[in-house]
C-alpha angles and dihedrals in degrees: 000000000000124000131206116226130189113218124195132199121265108036134060107241129201105239100172145298130286152274084074145123117238119201129187105231103175113077116248093218085119089053097258113152130169132219115215132189136176113214141121097252132047110272122241126210127013104300116125146110109279122230115201139135091292093049108022098156134057127180119210116195098180120098093232138107117289115219129194136188125181112232094213125358128342128318137188117227132187116215113198121184110238104219091182089059 
């Protein structure tokens, strides 16, 4: 079952565990983009894959924690378990 998660700017948030597919639901017309990472510990800094209108979906095949951090503002994400891995 998928879950919707609201992510805010400033702190990396645990949004689920892979394997999973993460999709940016909220439109980024206001310029909101989201960084996502899949790793066992909370990321530090500003390194991450960026979800935006050009790249709204990211698949993670690792069985590790998925982290997200909005670049500016608040964004709504959908996290769908990927049973195929």
